[in-house]
C-alpha positions in Angstrom: 36.0 41.3 46.3 32.4 40.5 46.6 30.7 39.5 43.3 26.9 39.6 43.0 25.5 38.6 39.5 22.2 40.3 39.6 21.1 39.2 36.1 22.8 37.1 33.3 21.6 36.0 29.9 19.7 37.4 26.9 17.0 38.8 29.1 19.4 41.1 30.9 22.8 41.5 32.4 23.9 43.3 35.5 26.8 42.6 37.9 27.6 44.2 41.2 31.2 44.3 42.3 32.1 45.5 45.8 35.8 46.2 46.8 37.7 48.9 48.5 34.5 50.1 50.2 32.8 50.8 46.8 30.1 49.0 44.8 30.1 49.4 41.0 27.8 47.9 38.5 28.8 46.4 35.2 25.8 47.0 33.0 22.3 47.6 34.0 20.4 45.4 31.5 17.1 44.7 33.6 14.3 47.1 34.8 15.4 49.5 37.4 13.0 48.2 40.0 14.5 44.7 39.5 18.0 46.1 40.0 16.9 47.8 43.2 15.2 44.7 44.5 18.2 42.4 43.7 20.6 44.7 45.2 18.7 44.8 48.4 18.5 41.0 48.4 22.4 40.9 48.6 22.5 43.7 51.1 23.5 46.6 48.9 21.7 49.8 49.0 21.0 51.3 45.6 21.9 54.7 46.8 25.4 53.5 47.6 26.4 52.5 44.0 29.6 54.5 43.1 29.3 54.1 39.3 27.9 52.2 36.4 30.1 51.0 33.6 28.4 49.9 30.3 30.0 47.3 28.1 27.8 48.3 25.1 24.4 49.9 24.2 22.2 46.8 23.5 19.1 46.9 25.5 19.9 43.7 27.6 22.9 45.7 29.0 21.2 49.2 29.4 17.5 48.8 30.1 17.8 49.8 33.9 19.9 53.0 33.4 17.0 55.1 34.8 18.5 53.9 38.1 21.4 56.3 37.5 19.1 59.3 37.3 17.1 58.3 40.4 20.3 57.9 42.6 22.7 60.3 40.9 25.1 57.6 39.8 27.7 58.4 37.2 27.5 56.2 34.1 30.8 55.4 32.1 30.6 54.4 28.4 32.7 54.8 25.3 32.1 57.6 22.9 30.6 55.1 20.4 28.4 53.5 22.9 27.0 56.8 24.0 25.4 57.0 20.5 23.1 54.2 21.4 22.2 55.3 25.0 19.5 57.8 25.9 17.8 58.9 29.0 20.9 59.4 31.2 21.1 62.9 32.6 23.9 64.9 31.1 25.5 65.7 34.5 25.9 61.8 35.0 27.4 60.9 31.6 31.1 60.0 31.7 33.1 59.1 28.6 35.9 56.7 28.5 38.7 58.4 26.9 41.4 56.9 24.8 45.2 57.8 24.4 47.2 56.3 21.6 44.5 53.7 21.1 44.2 52.5 24.6 41.6 53.5 27.1 42.5 55.6 30.0 41.7 53.9 33.4 39.0 55.4 35.7 40.2 56.0 39.1 37.4 55.7 41.9 39.4 56.0 45.0 40.8 52.7 46.1 39.8 50.9 42.9 40.8 51.4 39.3 38.7 50.3 36.3 40.5 49.5 33.1 38.4 49.4 29.9 39.6 47.3 27.0 38.4 46.7 23.4 36.0 43.8 22.6 34.5 42.5 19.4 30.7 42.8 19.0 28.2 44.2 16.6 27.8 47.5 18.4 29.4 50.9 18.2 32.6 50.6 20.5 32.2 47.8 22.9 34.5 47.1 25.8 35.2 44.7 28.7 36.5 45.9 32.0 39.3 44.8 34.5 38.6 45.9 38.0 41.7 46.3 40.2 41.5 47.5 43.8 44.6 49.0 45.5 44.5 45.8 47.8 42.9 42.6 46.8 42.0 40.5 43.8 41.7 41.8 40.2 38.5 40.8 38.4 37.7 41.0 34.7 34.2 41.1 33.1 33.8 40.2 29.4 30.4 39.9 28.0 29.3 40.0 24.2 32.3 39.4 22.1 32.8 37.2 19.1 36.5 36.4 19.8 39.3 36.9 22.4 42.4 38.4 21.1 45.9 38.6 22.7 45.4 42.2 23.7 42.2 41.2 25.6 43.9 38.3 27.2 46.6 40.4 28.5 44.1 42.8 30.1 42.1 39.9 31.5 44.8 38.3 33.8 43.7 38.3 37.4 41.8 36.2 40.0 38.2 36.6 39.2 36.8 35.9 35.7 33.3 36.9 34.8 33.0 35.8 31.1 30.3 34.8 28.7 29.9 31.2 27.5 27.0 32.0 25.2 26.4 29.0 23.1 27.4 25.5 21.8 28.3 25.8 18.1 26.4 22.6 17.2 23.3 23.7 18.9 23.4 26.9 17.0 23.8 25.1 13.7 20.8 22.8 14.5 18.6 25.6 15.8 15.6 27.1 14.3 17.4 30.5 14.0 17.4 32.1 10.5 20.7 31.6 8.8 21.5 35.3 9.2 21.1 35.1 12.9 23.2 31.9 13.0 26.0 33.6 11.2 25.8 36.6 13.4 26.1 34.6 16.7 28.9 32.6 15.3 30.9 35.5 13.8 33.8 37.4 15.2 31.4 40.2 16.0 28.9 37.8 17.8 29.2 35.7 20.9 31.7 33.4 22.6 31.1 29.7 22.3 31.8 27.3 25.2 34.9 26.1 23.3 36.2 29.7 22.8 35.7 30.5 26.5 37.3 27.2 27.5 40.4 27.9 25.3 40.8 31.5 26.8 40.5 30.2 30.4 43.4 27.6 29.6 45.6 30.6 28.8 44.5 32.5 31.9 44.1 30.1 34.8 47.2 29.4 36.8 45.7 27.1 39.4 46.0 29.6 42.3 42.4 29.3 43.4 40.9 31.7 40.7 37.1 32.1 40.7 35.3 31.6 37.3 31.7 32.8 36.6 30.3 31.6 33.3 27.6 34.0 32.2 25.3 35.1 29.3 24.4 31.6 28.4 21.8 31.4 25.6 18.6 29.8 26.8 18.1 28.3 23.3 21.6 27.1 22.2 23.3 26.1 25.4 23.0 24.2 28.7 24.7 25.0 32.1 25.9 21.4 32.4 27.4 21.6 28.8 29.2 25.0 29.4 30.5 23.7 32.7 31.7 20.3 31.3 33.5 22.0 28.4 35.4 24.4 30.5 36.3 21.7 33.2 37.5 19.4 30.4 39.8 22.0 28.9 41.3 23.0 32.3 41.7 19.3 33.3 43.8 18.7 30.2 46.1 21.5 31.6 46.2 19.6 35.0 43.8 21.8 36.8 40.8 20.5 38.8 37.8 22.3 39.9 37.5 22.7 43.7 41.4 22.2 44.0 43.0 24.7 41.6 40.0 27.0 40.7 36.4 27.4 41.5 33.7 27.6 38.8 30.0 28.8 38.9 27.6 28.7 36.0 25.1 31.5 36.2 
């Protein structure tokens, strides 16, 4: 599976995953023209995108959805998140359906996308597991204030694209209003470095998994700090970066 992180952070998020001859986007949170440019930079034609899957309707995840109308790309989102998404042609709107509380998978021919519940202050946010018929399984988890056991079960795979948004001490010492601090640190906010590290210690098996730390706060985190926190936690489990897994901070 080819992973191209076109944008990551509070200014916008967009990931291209290419597998089984198809490219899908997870979120489209930067301007349409920037998505087009960055796709071409990684040798992906914008008119070749199979589908766009939205995690939630906040602007840093949906700003570039006019791309869908231009190229006729189906856009998948939950019933709740469609409440906050406008400007997508009706013919391109796809709703992620549930059955007995779980989301139905989306079959794209050679690759299956499994949505799962996350925890954020939006209508009905989700993460995604992307599983080709042949090849490694990837999961994408953005904006979530916590990771529960159901999420961890869905996230098992070989490629982890997960937010490491903030350092809790940096948030506490920041100039953010108390209400914003409380939101970021809440169960409906964002993952801290420590939360992400703890989840990865449950998921990583030392079989060469690829980890991408994403959605870092520009104010309340540092790439070196996020990287060091995760590496230290995995080292305590006996796993070394470059030997048992590979890590990239985006």
